[in-house]
C-alpha positions as CSV (number, residue, x, y, z in Angstrom):
1,M,29.6,6.1,30.7
2,S,27.0,3.4,31.0
3,R,24.2,5.9,30.6
4,K,25.8,7.4,27.4
5,F,26.2,3.9,26.0
6,S,22.6,3.0,26.8
7,S,21.3,6.2,25.1
8,L,23.5,5.7,22.0
9,F,22.4,2.0,21.8
10,F,18.7,3.1,22.0
11,V,19.2,5.7,19.2
12,L,21.0,3.1,17.0
13,I,18.2,0.5,17.5
14,M,15.5,3.1,16.7
15,M,17.4,4.1,13.5
16,L,17.7,0.5,12.4
17,F,14.1,-0.2,13.1
18,S,12.9,2.8,11.1
19,A,15.2,2.0,8.2
20,C,13.8,-1.6,8.1
21,S,10.2,-0.7,8.5
22,S,10.1,2.1,5.9
23,G,11.7,0.1,3.0
24,G,8.5,-1.2,1.6
25,N,6.8,2.2,1.9
26,H,8.9,3.9,-0.8
27,Q,8.6,1.0,-3.3
28,L,4.8,1.0,-2.9
29,E,4.4,4.8,-3.5
30,G,3.2,5.8,-6.9
31,K,0.5,5.1,-9.4
32,W,-0.3,1.5,-10.4
33,I,-2.7,0.1,-13.0
34,L,-4.3,-3.3,-13.1
35,A,-2.3,-5.9,-15.2
36,S,-4.7,-8.8,-14.7
37,K,-8.4,-9.5,-14.6
38,I,-10.1,-9.1,-11.3
39,V,-13.0,-11.1,-9.9
40,G,-16.0,-8.8,-9.3
41,R,-15.8,-5.0,-9.4
42,S,-12.5,-3.3,-8.7
43,P,-10.7,0.0,-9.2
44,T,-8.8,0.3,-12.4
45,S,-5.8,1.8,-10.7
46,Y,-4.3,2.7,-7.3
47,W,-2.3,5.7,-6.3
48,F,-0.3,5.2,-3.0
49,K,0.9,8.6,-1.8
50,S,3.8,9.1,0.7
51,N,1.4,10.6,3.3
52,G,-0.5,7.3,3.7
53,T,-3.3,8.3,1.3
54,V,-4.6,5.9,-1.3
55,I,-6.8,7.0,-4.3
56,A,-8.5,4.3,-6.3
57,P,-10.4,5.5,-9.4
58,W,-12.4,3.0,-11.4
59,E,-15.0,2.9,-14.2
60,E,-18.2,1.1,-14.3
61,R,-20.7,1.3,-17.1
62,K,-18.7,4.1,-18.6
63,T,-18.9,6.2,-15.5
64,A,-15.7,7.3,-13.8
65,M,-15.8,7.1,-10.0
66,K,-13.2,7.5,-7.3
67,S,-12.6,5.9,-3.9
68,S,-10.1,7.3,-1.5
69,G,-8.8,6.4,2.0
70,K,-5.7,5.6,4.0
71,Y,-3.2,2.8,3.9
72,K,-0.7,1.6,6.5
73,F,1.8,-1.2,6.8
74,I,0.9,-3.8,9.4
75,D,4.4,-5.3,9.0
76,K,6.8,-5.4,6.1
77,N,4.7,-7.8,4.0
78,H,1.1,-6.7,4.9
79,I,-0.9,-3.6,4.4
80,K,-4.3,-2.4,5.6
81,I,-6.4,-0.1,3.4
82,F,-9.4,1.7,4.9
83,M,-11.5,3.4,2.2
84,K,-13.1,6.6,3.6
85,R,-14.9,7.9,0.5
86,G,-16.5,6.6,-2.7
87,H,-17.9,3.3,-3.8
88,Y,-15.9,1.4,-1.1
89,S,-16.7,3.8,1.7
90,N,-16.1,2.5,5.2
91,I,-14.6,-0.8,4.0
92,T,-11.2,-2.1,5.2
93,F,-9.1,-4.4,3.0
94,F,-6.0,-6.4,4.1
95,F,-3.4,-7.5,1.6
96,E,-0.2,-9.5,1.6
97,I,2.5,-7.8,-0.5
98,V,3.7,-10.8,-2.6
99,K,6.0,-8.6,-4.8
100,V,6.8,-5.0,-5.2
101,D,9.6,-3.6,-7.3
102,K,10.1,-0.6,-9.6
103,D,7.7,-2.0,-12.2
104,E,5.4,-4.6,-10.7
105,L,3.1,-4.9,-7.6
106,I,1.3,-8.1,-6.6
107,L,-1.1,-7.9,-3.7
108,R,-2.7,-11.1,-2.3
109,G,-6.3,-10.6,-1.1
110,S,-8.7,-13.2,0.3
111,I,-10.1,-14.1,-3.1
112,Q,-7.2,-13.6,-5.6
113,D,-3.9,-12.0,-6.4
114,I,-4.1,-8.5,-7.8
115,K,-1.3,-7.8,-10.3
116,M,-0.4,-4.3,-11.2
117,R,2.2,-2.4,-13.1
118,R,3.6,1.0,-12.3
119,V,2.5,4.1,-14.3
120,K,5.5,6.0,-15.5
């Protein structure tokens, strides 16, 4: 009986953990465009896919370019983005998720907050 209880308890804890940790993932997924000015050069939009891929197209001097890489949650309020290709190749970024809902995303970087709105 004790063994069955321990196994059931473990399964319930794992289900609770996965439910809590994946909540932010679903809200972050989708296409976002900048809603505020950015210091320096930056992508004009971000596309967070459910498989952990991020695509960040941007324009500079009327030339369209694209960076792409992977993102993952460090905890429920922080993400790590590692860009593999494009202008930001082999650069890792860390952001605090200040706000994410169905319409707005605010990421806090080391220099400023990046405000975005969802593309519908």
